[in-house]
C-alpha positions as CSV (number, residue, x, y, z in Angstrom):
1,X,-21.5,-50.0,-34.6
2,X,-18.0,-48.6,-34.4
3,X,-18.7,-46.1,-37.1
4,X,-22.0,-45.0,-35.3
5,X,-20.1,-44.7,-31.9
6,X,-17.6,-42.5,-33.7
7,X,-20.3,-40.3,-35.2
8,X,-22.0,-39.9,-31.7
9,X,-18.7,-38.9,-30.0
10,X,-17.9,-36.5,-32.8
11,X,-21.4,-34.8,-32.4
12,X,-20.9,-34.5,-28.5
13,X,-20.6,-30.7,-28.0
14,X,-17.4,-29.4,-26.1
15,X,-18.0,-27.8,-22.6
16,X,-18.5,-23.9,-22.8
17,X,-15.7,-21.7,-21.8
18,X,-15.8,-20.3,-18.4
19,X,-17.2,-16.8,-18.2
20,X,-14.7,-13.9,-18.3
21,X,-15.6,-12.8,-14.8
22,X,-14.7,-16.2,-13.2
23,X,-11.4,-16.2,-15.3
24,X,-10.6,-12.8,-13.9
25,X,-11.5,-14.0,-10.3
26,X,-9.2,-17.1,-10.8
27,X,-6.2,-14.8,-11.7
28,X,-6.8,-12.2,-9.0
29,X,-7.9,-14.6,-6.4
30,X,-4.5,-16.5,-6.6
31,X,-2.4,-15.5,-3.7
32,X,0.7,-16.9,-5.4
33,X,0.0,-14.6,-8.4
34,X,-0.8,-11.6,-6.2
35,X,2.5,-12.2,-4.4
36,X,4.4,-12.1,-7.6
37,X,2.5,-8.9,-8.8
38,X,3.3,-7.0,-5.6
39,X,6.9,-8.1,-5.7
40,X,7.2,-6.5,-9.3
41,X,5.9,-3.0,-8.3
42,X,8.2,-0.2,-9.0
43,X,8.7,1.4,-5.5
44,X,7.6,1.0,-1.9
45,X,5.2,3.9,-2.6
46,X,3.3,1.7,-5.1
47,X,3.4,-1.1,-2.5
48,X,1.6,1.2,0.0
49,X,-0.8,2.2,-2.8
50,X,-1.5,-1.4,-3.7
51,X,-2.2,-2.2,0.1
52,X,-5.1,0.3,0.1
53,X,-7.1,-2.0,-2.3
54,X,-8.5,-4.4,0.2
55,X,-7.7,-6.1,3.4
56,X,-6.5,-9.1,1.4
57,X,-3.9,-7.0,-0.6
58,X,-2.9,-5.4,2.7
59,X,-2.3,-8.6,4.3
60,X,-0.1,-9.8,1.4
61,X,1.8,-6.4,1.2
62,X,2.7,-6.4,4.6
63,X,3.9,-10.0,4.8
64,X,7.4,-10.3,6.2
65,X,8.7,-12.6,3.5
66,X,7.5,-10.3,0.6
67,X,9.0,-7.3,2.4
68,X,12.3,-8.9,2.8
69,X,12.4,-9.7,-1.0
70,X,10.9,-6.3,-2.0
71,X,13.5,-4.6,0.3
72,X,16.3,-6.3,-1.6
73,X,14.9,-5.1,-5.0
74,X,14.3,-1.5,-3.6
75,X,16.6,-0.6,-0.8
76,X,16.0,2.7,1.1
77,X,17.2,5.8,-0.8
78,X,18.0,9.2,0.4
79,X,15.2,11.8,0.3
80,X,17.8,14.7,1.1
81,X,20.1,15.6,4.0
82,X,20.1,17.9,7.0
83,X,22.9,20.2,6.7
84,X,24.8,22.4,8.9
85,X,27.5,25.0,8.0
86,X,29.4,27.6,9.9
87,X,27.5,30.4,8.0
88,X,24.0,29.4,9.0
89,X,22.2,29.6,12.5
90,X,21.2,26.0,12.3
91,X,20.4,22.9,10.4
92,X,18.6,23.0,7.2
93,X,17.0,20.4,5.0
94,X,18.2,20.0,1.4
95,X,16.2,17.7,-0.9
96,X,17.9,15.5,-3.4
97,X,17.7,16.7,-7.0
98,X,15.2,15.0,-9.4
99,X,13.5,12.8,-7.0
100,X,10.5,10.8,-8.3
101,X,7.1,12.7,-8.1
102,X,5.8,10.0,-5.6
103,X,8.5,11.1,-3.1
104,X,7.6,14.9,-3.2
105,X,5.2,14.7,-0.2
106,X,7.9,13.1,2.0
107,X,10.3,15.8,1.0
108,X,7.9,18.5,2.0
109,X,7.4,16.7,5.3
110,X,11.0,16.6,5.9
111,X,11.3,20.3,5.4
112,X,8.1,21.2,7.5
113,X,9.1,19.3,10.6
114,X,11.9,21.9,11.4
115,X,9.6,24.8,10.5
116,X,11.2,28.0,12.1
117,X,13.2,26.1,14.8
118,X,16.8,26.7,14.9
119,X,18.2,23.1,15.3
120,X,21.7,23.4,16.6
121,X,22.8,19.8,15.9
122,X,21.5,16.4,14.9
123,X,22.6,13.7,17.3
124,X,21.5,10.8,15.1
125,X,19.3,10.1,12.1
126,X,18.1,6.6,11.4
127,X,15.3,5.2,9.4
128,X,13.4,8.5,9.3
129,X,13.9,9.3,13.0
130,X,16.2,12.2,14.2
131,X,17.6,13.1,17.8
132,X,18.1,16.9,17.5
133,X,19.2,19.6,19.9
134,X,17.0,22.7,19.7
135,X,18.0,25.8,22.0
136,X,15.5,27.1,24.4
137,X,13.5,23.8,24.4
138,X,14.0,20.5,25.8
139,X,17.7,19.8,25.4
140,X,17.0,16.9,23.0
141,X,13.9,16.1,20.8
142,X,13.1,13.0,18.8
143,X,11.5,13.9,15.4
144,X,9.9,11.6,12.8
145,X,9.7,13.9,9.8
146,X,7.9,11.4,7.8
147,X,5.4,10.5,10.3
148,X,4.4,13.6,12.2
149,X,1.4,11.9,13.7
150,X,3.6,9.9,15.8
151,X,4.5,13.2,17.6
152,X,7.6,14.9,18.9
153,X,9.1,13.7,22.1
154,X,11.4,16.0,24.1
155,X,13.6,14.4,26.9
156,X,15.9,16.0,29.4
157,X,19.6,15.9,29.3
158,X,21.0,12.7,31.1
159,X,22.3,13.5,34.6
160,X,25.9,14.1,34.8
161,X,27.9,11.0,35.8
162,X,29.5,10.9,39.3
163,X,32.4,9.1,37.8
164,X,34.5,12.0,36.7
165,X,37.9,12.2,38.4
166,X,39.9,15.3,38.4
167,X,42.6,13.8,36.2
168,X,40.3,13.1,33.3
169,X,41.6,15.1,30.4
170,X,38.7,14.6,27.9
171,X,35.3,13.5,27.9
172,X,32.6,13.3,25.2
173,X,28.9,12.4,25.3
174,X,26.7,10.9,22.5
175,X,23.2,9.8,22.1
176,X,22.0,7.1,19.9
177,X,18.8,5.6,18.5
178,X,18.6,1.9,19.1
179,X,18.4,0.2,15.5
180,X,15.9,-2.2,16.7
181,X,13.5,0.3,18.2
182,X,10.4,0.1,16.0
183,X,6.9,1.7,16.3
184,X,6.4,4.7,18.5
185,X,9.0,3.8,21.0
186,X,11.1,6.8,22.0
187,X,13.9,4.6,23.6
188,X,17.3,6.3,23.4
189,X,20.9,5.4,24.6
190,X,23.2,8.0,26.0
191,X,27.0,7.2,25.9
192,X,29.6,9.1,27.8
193,X,33.2,8.3,26.9
194,X,35.8,9.2,29.4
195,X,39.6,8.9,28.9
196,X,43.0,9.9,30.4
197,X,46.2,9.2,28.6
198,X,46.0,5.6,27.6
199,X,43.1,4.7,29.6
200,X,39.3,4.9,28.6
201,X,36.0,3.9,29.9
202,X,32.3,4.7,29.3
203,X,29.1,5.3,31.2
204,X,25.8,4.1,29.6
205,X,22.3,5.4,30.4
206,X,19.0,4.6,28.7
207,X,15.4,6.1,28.4
208,X,12.5,4.1,27.3
209,X,9.8,6.7,27.5
210,X,11.6,9.9,26.7
211,X,11.1,11.3,30.2
212,X,13.3,9.5,32.7
213,X,16.9,8.2,32.4
214,X,17.8,4.8,34.0
215,X,20.7,4.2,36.4
216,X,24.1,4.7,35.1
217,X,26.2,1.7,34.1
218,X,30.1,2.0,34.0
219,X,32.3,-0.2,31.9
220,X,35.6,-1.7,32.8
221,X,38.7,0.5,32.0
222,X,40.6,-0.5,28.9
223,X,44.3,0.2,28.2
224,X,44.4,1.9,24.8
225,X,47.1,1.0,22.2
226,X,47.5,4.6,21.4
227,X,46.3,8.0,22.5
228,X,43.0,9.2,21.4
229,X,42.9,12.0,18.8
230,X,42.8,15.5,20.1
231,X,39.6,16.5,18.2
232,X,37.8,13.2,19.2
233,X,34.8,15.4,20.5
234,X,34.1,16.5,17.0
235,X,34.9,13.4,15.0
236,X,32.8,11.0,17.1
237,X,29.7,13.1,16.7
238,X,29.8,12.7,13.0
239,X,31.1,9.2,12.3
240,X,30.7,7.0,15.3
241,X,28.3,4.0,14.5
242,X,25.8,1.9,16.4
243,X,25.3,-1.4,14.6
244,X,24.2,-4.9,15.7
245,X,24.4,-4.1,19.5
246,X,27.9,-2.5,19.2
247,X,29.2,1.0,19.0
248,X,32.3,1.8,16.9
249,X,34.2,4.9,17.4
250,X,37.2,5.9,15.0
251,X,39.0,7.8,17.6
252,X,42.6,6.9,17.1
253,X,44.9,7.0,14.2
254,X,45.3,3.2,13.7
255,X,42.4,1.9,15.7
256,X,38.7,1.8,16.2
257,X,37.4,2.0,19.8
258,X,34.4,-0.4,20.2
259,X,31.8,-0.8,22.8
260,X,29.6,-4.1,23.3
261,X,26.3,-2.8,24.7
262,X,25.2,-6.1,26.2
263,X,28.3,-6.8,28.1
264,X,29.2,-3.1,28.6
265,X,32.9,-4.0,27.6
266,X,35.3,-2.0,25.5
267,X,37.7,-3.4,22.7
268,X,39.8,-2.1,20.0
269,X,40.0,-2.9,16.2
270,X,43.1,-2.3,14.2
271,X,42.3,-0.4,10.9
272,X,43.1,-2.1,7.6
273,X,46.7,-2.0,6.2
274,X,47.5,1.3,4.8
275,X,44.5,3.1,6.3
276,X,45.1,5.8,8.7
277,X,42.8,8.2,10.4
278,X,44.3,11.7,10.5
279,X,41.7,14.3,9.7
280,X,38.0,15.0,9.8
281,X,36.7,13.5,6.5
282,X,39.3,10.8,6.0
283,X,36.9,8.0,6.7
284,X,33.5,7.0,7.8
285,X,31.6,3.8,8.9
286,X,28.2,2.3,8.0
287,X,26.0,-0.6,9.0
288,X,26.0,-4.0,7.1
289,X,23.2,-6.5,6.9
290,X,25.3,-9.2,8.5
291,X,27.1,-9.0,11.8
292,X,30.0,-6.6,10.5
293,X,30.3,-3.1,9.2
294,X,31.7,-1.2,6.3
295,X,34.5,1.3,6.3
296,X,35.0,4.0,3.5
297,X,38.5,5.7,3.4
298,X,39.4,8.5,1.1
299,X,43.2,9.2,0.3
300,X,44.9,10.6,-2.7
301,X,42.0,10.9,-4.9
302,X,41.0,7.3,-4.3
303,X,38.0,5.8,-2.3
304,X,38.5,2.3,-0.7
305,X,35.5,0.4,0.6
306,X,36.4,-2.1,3.2
307,X,34.2,-4.7,5.2
308,X,35.0,-5.9,8.7
309,X,33.7,-9.3,9.7
310,X,33.2,-9.3,13.4
311,X,33.0,-13.1,13.7
312,X,36.4,-13.6,12.2
313,X,37.9,-10.2,13.0
314,X,39.2,-9.8,9.4
315,X,39.1,-6.9,7.0
316,X,38.4,-7.4,3.2
317,X,38.6,-4.7,0.4
318,X,35.3,-4.5,-1.4
319,X,35.7,-1.8,-3.9
320,X,38.1,0.8,-5.1
321,X,37.1,4.0,-6.9
322,X,39.4,6.4,-8.6
323,X,38.1,10.0,-8.3
324,X,40.3,11.3,-11.2
325,X,38.2,9.2,-13.6
326,X,35.1,10.9,-12.4
327,X,36.3,14.5,-11.9
328,X,38.7,16.8,-13.8
329,X,42.2,16.2,-12.7
330,X,42.5,19.7,-12.0
331,X,40.1,19.6,-9.3
332,X,42.2,17.3,-7.2
333,X,45.7,18.9,-7.9
334,X,47.5,21.5,-5.8
335,X,45.9,20.4,-2.5
336,X,48.0,20.5,0.7
337,X,46.5,17.1,1.8
338,X,47.1,15.4,-1.5
339,X,43.4,15.3,-2.2
340,X,40.5,17.8,-1.9
341,X,38.0,15.1,-1.4
342,X,36.4,14.4,2.1
343,X,33.7,12.0,3.4
344,X,30.6,14.0,4.5
345,X,28.4,11.0,5.2
346,X,28.1,7.3,4.3
347,X,25.1,5.3,3.6
348,X,24.0,1.8,5.1
349,X,25.8,-1.1,3.4
350,X,28.2,1.4,1.8
351,X,25.6,1.9,-1.0
352,X,26.3,5.5,-1.3
353,X,28.6,8.4,-0.1
354,X,28.5,12.1,0.2
355,X,31.7,13.9,-0.7
356,X,32.9,17.4,0.0
357,X,35.1,18.6,-2.9
358,X,36.1,22.4,-3.1
359,X,32.9,23.6,-1.3
360,X,30.8,21.5,-3.4
361,X,28.8,18.4,-2.1
362,X,28.4,15.4,-4.4
363,X,26.2,12.3,-4.0
364,X,27.8,9.0,-5.4
365,X,26.4,5.7,-5.7
366,X,29.3,3.4,-5.2
367,X,28.4,0.4,-7.1
368,X,27.0,2.2,-10.1
369,X,29.6,5.1,-9.9
370,X,26.7,7.4,-10.4
371,X,27.7,10.9,-9.2
372,X,25.8,14.3,-9.1
373,X,26.2,17.6,-7.4
374,X,23.6,18.4,-4.7
375,X,24.6,21.7,-3.3
376,X,27.3,24.3,-2.5
377,X,28.7,25.4,0.6
378,X,28.3,29.3,1.1
379,X,31.3,31.6,0.5
380,X,33.6,33.0,1.6
381,X,33.7,31.6,5.2
382,X,31.3,28.6,5.0
383,X,32.7,25.4,6.6
384,X,30.9,22.1,6.6
385,X,30.0,21.0,10.2
386,X,27.6,18.1,9.7
387,X,25.6,16.4,7.1
388,X,23.0,13.7,7.9
389,X,21.1,11.9,5.0
390,X,17.3,11.3,5.6
391,X,16.4,8.0,4.1
392,X,13.0,6.7,3.0
393,X,11.7,4.7,5.7
394,X,11.8,0.8,5.6
395,X,9.6,-1.1,6.2
396,X,7.0,1.1,4.6
397,X,4.0,2.6,6.7
398,X,0.7,1.1,5.5
399,X,-2.7,2.7,5.7
400,X,-3.8,3.3,9.2
401,X,-7.0,5.3,10.2
402,X,-5.5,5.6,13.7
403,X,-2.6,7.3,12.3
404,X,-4.9,9.8,10.5
405,X,-6.7,10.5,13.9
406,X,-3.3,11.2,15.6
407,X,-2.4,13.6,12.8
408,X,-5.7,15.4,13.3
409,X,-4.8,16.0,16.9
410,X,-1.2,16.8,16.2
411,X,-1.6,19.5,13.8
412,X,-3.5,21.7,16.4
413,X,-0.8,21.0,19.1
414,X,-1.2,23.4,22.1
415,X,-2.8,26.1,19.9
416,X,-6.0,27.6,21.2
417,X,-8.5,27.4,18.3
418,X,-11.4,29.7,19.1
419,X,-13.7,28.5,16.2
420,X,-13.8,26.5,13.1
421,X,-15.2,28.4,10.1
422,X,-15.4,25.3,7.8
423,X,-14.3,21.9,7.8
424,X,-14.3,20.1,4.3
425,X,-12.6,17.2,2.7
426,X,-9.8,17.2,5.3
427,X,-9.4,21.0,5.3
428,X,-10.2,23.4,8.0
429,X,-10.5,27.2,8.3
430,X,-9.9,28.2,11.9
431,X,-9.6,31.2,14.0
432,X,-6.6,31.1,16.3
433,X,-6.2,34.2,18.9
434,X,-2.9,36.0,18.6
435,X,-2.1,34.6,15.2
436,X,-3.3,35.3,11.7
437,X,-7.1,35.9,12.0
438,X,-7.8,32.8,9.9
439,X,-5.7,29.9,9.1
440,X,-6.1,27.0,6.7
441,X,-5.0,23.6,8.2
442,X,-4.8,20.2,6.5
443,X,-4.6,17.8,9.4
444,X,-4.2,14.7,7.3
445,X,-1.5,16.3,5.1
446,X,0.7,18.5,7.2
447,X,3.4,18.4,4.6
448,X,1.3,21.0,2.6
449,X,1.8,23.5,5.3
450,X,-0.4,26.0,7.3
451,X,-1.6,29.1,5.5
452,X,-2.6,32.1,7.5
453,X,-4.6,34.9,5.8
454,X,-5.9,38.2,7.0
455,X,-9.4,39.1,7.7
456,X,-11.4,40.5,4.6
457,X,-11.7,44.3,4.8
458,X,-15.1,45.5,6.2
459,X,-17.7,46.8,3.7
460,X,-18.7,50.5,3.9
461,X,-22.4,50.2,4.8
462,X,-23.3,49.4,8.3
463,X,-27.0,48.3,9.0
464,X,-28.3,47.0,12.2
465,X,-27.1,43.3,11.9
466,X,-24.6,41.6,9.9
467,X,-22.9,38.2,10.0
468,X,-19.7,37.2,8.2
469,X,-18.7,33.5,7.2
470,X,-15.9,31.9,5.5
471,X,-16.3,28.8,3.2
472,X,-13.7,26.5,1.6
473,X,-15.0,26.0,-2.1
474,X,-15.9,22.4,-2.7
475,X,-14.0,22.0,-5.9
476,X,-10.8,23.5,-4.8
477,X,-8.4,20.7,-5.1
478,X,-4.7,20.2,-4.8
479,X,-2.8,22.6,-2.5
480,X,-4.9,25.7,-3.4
481,X,-5.7,27.8,-0.5
482,X,-8.8,29.7,-2.3
483,X,-11.5,30.9,0.1
484,X,-14.8,32.6,-0.1
485,X,-15.7,35.3,2.4
486,X,-19.5,36.0,2.7
487,X,-20.9,38.9,4.6
488,X,-24.6,38.9,5.1
489,X,-26.2,42.3,5.9
490,X,-29.9,42.9,6.7
491,X,-32.1,45.5,8.1
492,X,-35.8,44.9,8.9
493,X,-37.1,42.7,5.9
494,X,-34.4,43.6,3.5
495,X,-31.1,41.6,3.1
496,X,-28.1,41.6,0.9
497,X,-24.6,40.1,0.9
498,X,-20.8,40.9,-0.1
499,X,-18.7,38.3,-1.6
500,X,-14.9,38.3,-1.6
501,X,-12.4,35.8,-2.6
502,X,-8.6,35.0,-2.1
503,X,-6.8,32.6,-4.2
504,X,-3.4,32.8,-2.6
505,X,-4.3,33.2,1.0
506,X,-2.6,36.6,1.2
507,X,-4.8,39.2,-0.6
508,X,-8.5,39.7,-0.7
509,X,-10.2,40.5,-4.0
510,X,-12.7,43.4,-4.5
511,X,-16.0,43.0,-2.6
512,X,-19.0,42.1,-5.0
513,X,-22.5,43.2,-3.7
514,X,-25.6,41.4,-4.4
515,X,-29.1,42.9,-5.2
516,X,-31.2,43.4,-2.1
517,X,-34.0,40.9,-1.6
518,X,-37.3,41.5,0.3
519,X,-37.5,38.7,2.9
520,X,-40.8,36.8,3.5
521,X,-40.3,37.2,7.3
522,X,-37.7,38.7,9.6
523,X,-34.4,36.8,10.2
524,X,-34.1,35.0,13.5
525,X,-32.3,37.3,16.1
526,X,-29.6,34.5,16.7
527,X,-28.6,34.3,13.0
528,X,-25.1,35.1,13.9
529,X,-24.8,31.7,15.9
530,X,-27.0,29.7,13.5
531,X,-25.3,30.6,10.3
532,X,-21.7,29.7,11.6
533,X,-22.9,26.1,12.6
534,X,-25.4,25.2,9.9
535,X,-25.0,27.3,6.8
536,X,-24.0,25.1,3.7
537,X,-22.0,25.6,0.4
538,X,-23.0,23.1,-2.1
539,X,-22.9,23.0,-5.9
540,X,-22.1,26.7,-6.3
541,X,-24.9,27.9,-3.8
542,X,-24.9,28.8,-0.2
543,X,-27.9,28.0,2.0
544,X,-28.5,29.7,5.3
545,X,-31.5,28.5,7.6
546,X,-32.0,31.9,9.1
547,X,-35.9,32.2,9.2
548,X,-38.5,30.1,10.9
549,X,-40.1,28.9,7.7
550,X,-37.5,29.7,5.0
551,X,-34.0,29.1,3.9
552,X,-32.0,32.0,2.6
553,X,-30.0,31.1,-0.4
554,X,-27.1,32.8,-2.4
555,X,-26.1,31.8,-6.0
556,X,-22.4,32.5,-6.2
557,X,-22.3,32.6,-9.9
558,X,-25.0,35.3,-10.3
559,X,-24.6,36.9,-6.9
560,X,-28.3,36.8,-6.4
561,X,-30.3,35.9,-3.3
562,X,-33.4,33.6,-3.2
563,X,-35.7,32.0,-0.5
564,X,-36.7,28.3,-0.2
565,X,-39.8,27.5,1.8
566,X,-39.1,24.8,4.4
567,X,-41.0,21.3,4.0
568,X,-44.6,21.1,5.4
569,X,-44.5,20.7,9.2
570,X,-41.0,21.8,9.5
571,X,-40.0,24.9,11.5
572,X,-36.6,26.3,12.6
573,X,-37.0,27.6,16.2
574,X,-34.0,26.7,18.1
575,X,-30.4,26.0,17.6
576,X,-30.2,22.2,16.9
577,X,-33.7,21.9,15.4
578,X,-32.2,21.2,11.8
579,X,-29.1,20.9,9.8
580,X,-28.2,20.8,6.1
581,X,-25.8,18.7,4.1
582,X,-24.4,18.2,0.5
583,X,-26.1,15.9,-1.9
584,X,-24.3,14.2,-4.9
585,X,-26.9,15.6,-7.2
586,X,-27.9,19.3,-7.6
587,X,-29.8,19.3,-4.4
588,X,-29.2,19.1,-0.8
589,X,-30.4,17.3,2.4
590,X,-32.2,18.6,5.4
591,X,-32.5,16.7,8.8
592,X,-35.1,18.0,11.2
593,X,-35.5,16.8,14.9
594,X,-38.8,17.2,16.6
595,X,-40.6,15.3,19.4
596,X,-38.1,12.4,19.3
597,X,-38.3,11.9,15.7
598,X,-35.7,12.5,13.0
599,X,-37.0,13.4,9.5
600,X,-34.6,13.3,6.4
601,X,-35.7,15.4,3.5
602,X,-34.1,15.9,0.2
603,X,-34.6,19.2,-2.0
604,X,-34.3,19.1,-5.6
605,X,-33.0,22.4,-6.9
606,X,-34.1,21.7,-10.5
607,X,-37.8,21.2,-9.6
608,X,-37.8,22.9,-6.2
609,X,-39.6,20.2,-4.7
610,X,-39.1,18.5,-1.2
611,X,-39.2,14.7,-0.7
612,X,-39.2,12.9,2.5
613,X,-36.4,10.3,2.4
614,X,-36.4,8.6,5.9
615,X,-38.0,8.9,9.3
616,X,-36.4,7.6,12.6
617,X,-38.1,7.3,15.9
618,X,-35.6,7.9,18.6
619,X,-37.7,6.2,21.2
620,X,-36.9,2.9,19.6
621,X,-33.2,3.6,19.9
622,X,-33.1,5.0,23.4
623,X,-34.9,4.3,26.6
624,X,-38.2,6.3,26.6
625,X,-37.3,7.9,30.1
626,X,-34.4,9.7,28.3
627,X,-36.9,11.7,26.1
628,X,-39.6,12.4,28.6
629,X,-40.3,15.5,30.7
630,X,-38.2,17.7,28.4
631,X,-39.5,21.3,28.0
632,X,-39.0,21.3,24.1
633,X,-40.8,18.0,23.7
634,X,-37.4,16.3,23.1
635,X,-33.9,16.3,24.6
636,X,-32.2,15.6,21.3
637,X,-30.5,18.2,19.1
638,X,-28.6,18.0,15.9
639,X,-24.9,18.7,16.6
640,X,-23.6,17.9,12.9
641,X,-24.8,16.2,9.7
642,X,-22.6,14.3,7.3
643,X,-22.7,14.7,3.4
644,X,-25.6,13.0,1.7
645,X,-27.1,12.8,5.1
646,X,-25.2,9.5,5.7
647,X,-24.8,10.2,9.6
648,X,-25.8,12.7,12.3
649,X,-24.2,13.6,15.5
650,X,-26.8,14.0,18.2
651,X,-26.7,15.9,21.6
652,X,-28.8,14.1,24.1
653,X,-28.7,15.1,27.8
654,X,-25.0,16.2,27.7
655,X,-24.0,13.2,25.7
656,X,-23.0,13.1,22.0
657,X,-24.0,10.2,19.9
658,X,-23.1,9.2,16.4
659,X,-25.8,7.6,14.3
660,X,-25.5,6.2,10.8
661,X,-28.9,7.0,9.3
662,X,-29.6,4.1,7.0
663,X,-28.5,1.3,9.1
664,X,-29.7,3.0,12.4
665,X,-26.3,2.2,14.1
666,X,-25.8,4.3,17.0
667,X,-22.9,4.7,19.5
668,X,-21.9,7.2,22.1
669,X,-18.8,9.2,21.5
670,X,-18.2,11.7,24.4
671,X,-19.7,13.7,27.1
672,X,-20.2,17.4,27.8
673,X,-18.6,18.4,31.0
674,X,-20.7,19.2,34.0
675,X,-22.1,21.3,35.4
676,X,-22.2,24.3,33.1
677,X,-20.7,22.8,29.9
678,X,-22.6,23.9,26.7
679,X,-22.1,22.5,23.3
680,X,-21.1,25.5,21.0
681,X,-19.8,23.7,17.9
682,X,-18.9,20.2,16.5
683,X,-17.1,19.7,13.2
684,X,-16.6,16.2,11.9
685,X,-13.2,15.5,10.2
686,X,-13.6,13.1,7.4
687,X,-11.3,10.8,5.6
688,X,-10.2,12.8,2.5
689,X,-11.6,11.8,-0.9
690,X,-10.2,11.3,-3.5
691,X,-7.3,9.7,-1.4
692,X,-3.8,11.3,-1.6
693,X,-1.2,8.8,-2.3
694,X,2.2,8.7,-0.9
């Protein structure tokens, strides 16, 4: 029996292994494992890309605990710096050399935000936000170079304080961005320092909305241990620090003047032993993650890094760097100050320092001693006035469709756009009066710039009617600004077109004339309006519904015209009867609205056949009373149609509705103003595909 039992046990088959799909699901379905995977990504940019995978990945990527650990592994790094010298009209942005490719878009954004503006000075630059002074505009503006969708806020200069006795010898005002101001908040602090001999006090004002300043709060007067430096107005603008609710101002040779914002009280901190503040560039302050701050002092070709603990009031030497080991000794000899190295800027936690050495600016990562030259100061009279590093923002900004919508509004600004020539995959050709005749915009990617190009030259022949239209090629990817201009000319039953292209947005190529085609019927008299709204470029062909029973087509490759008969029972009579849209295959879709019914057709360009895809009864979606007593038999019109006939915008009794065709989902999106408002054009702006990663 025992032997028989053993044979039976041996013959029992082992359970089958789990299928591969369930094994994969058990791995990627583990929250703990996903946490570890996200934590080991190479950069914050990769973390943002991972967050776009799904809502679950977004939830884990934006978790505060993970962000805290990830930030320790990948601290913010400088993208570049805003530089002002005595030889230039204002600030300019200088990108850091040899940045990773995934940061190139951020660098373009940082350069784009200034545009042609002459920025006289930067008041503060923190976590991707700047307070700048721009002549002839609002005295002060808050910019977010890396997030232009959040807008630019201009706010007035704070009112002058009444507390300014006649015996005040010096005063200086400075504006700060609060460190804990997150989101779209435009709150700002204005600090006015007043002093006379050995007495000093400050006046504080705040604005939370960027429009109005609050009541002025004046601090108690403090007795200074020594006189403030005579050039305090210049030194404080560059090196004063706001950290952990306190402002630190190195304004005396042996002391730092401090201000507690909560209590509005002034105090003094003695500099470390052997450190003296004599000249602009001797030292700089930076924020620390704890309650203290860092100080970097340069003297006699040596950099000393100190940390001040605000709880104990003690200084501690953190690091010492000998510049003679990093540079040739000859660079640091024969200098009247004993050293030709000056501090231009200092990063948070004293991670890096920008040094000015003999009209050259160097970047040094302090802990690794990595050093590289980043730019020169122009000769012969150029003097460095200010340098403000622009850091990668932390925490990162994760995908947000609302931000894309704000970008789309922001790109137009106050410009009066007369018409949109085409809108495709996040790109627009628009006509803006008093500008270039045409401009190409990328609302979702403003870092790629705005390109204006001239109107194509008019062709020689001049028949009775003509219509010009500009298209964005569907396969034009990247930053290319290539554009096609199509001019349709016709006379009686004859029609022909001219084609012109531009690849750089500056010059148009030679016009190419097609052969003349004999039309089966006259073009509609309002073709100039119909073509602009409903003509379609798809798969190398242009389709123009310009006749009652036919679509006029153009093959771009062969420059030949052709006609396609509309489906049985479909007639193009009025603007809004029908619209065309691209299809993923070689064909295209047509949506026709007639007698409270939407018909969706597909045309196969290989077989030249029409096929009915869907039919929607609008009386089932709307109250019957909305569609009765209309002179055309229906009060619904097609305003716009999405690719693959996925959705349609309908105009119904001065109201615009969005309908997802397959699901029949319908919602109202806006009204047409009364009493004489008429819908002229509607152009959907789509999320771009393929996505553009950070």
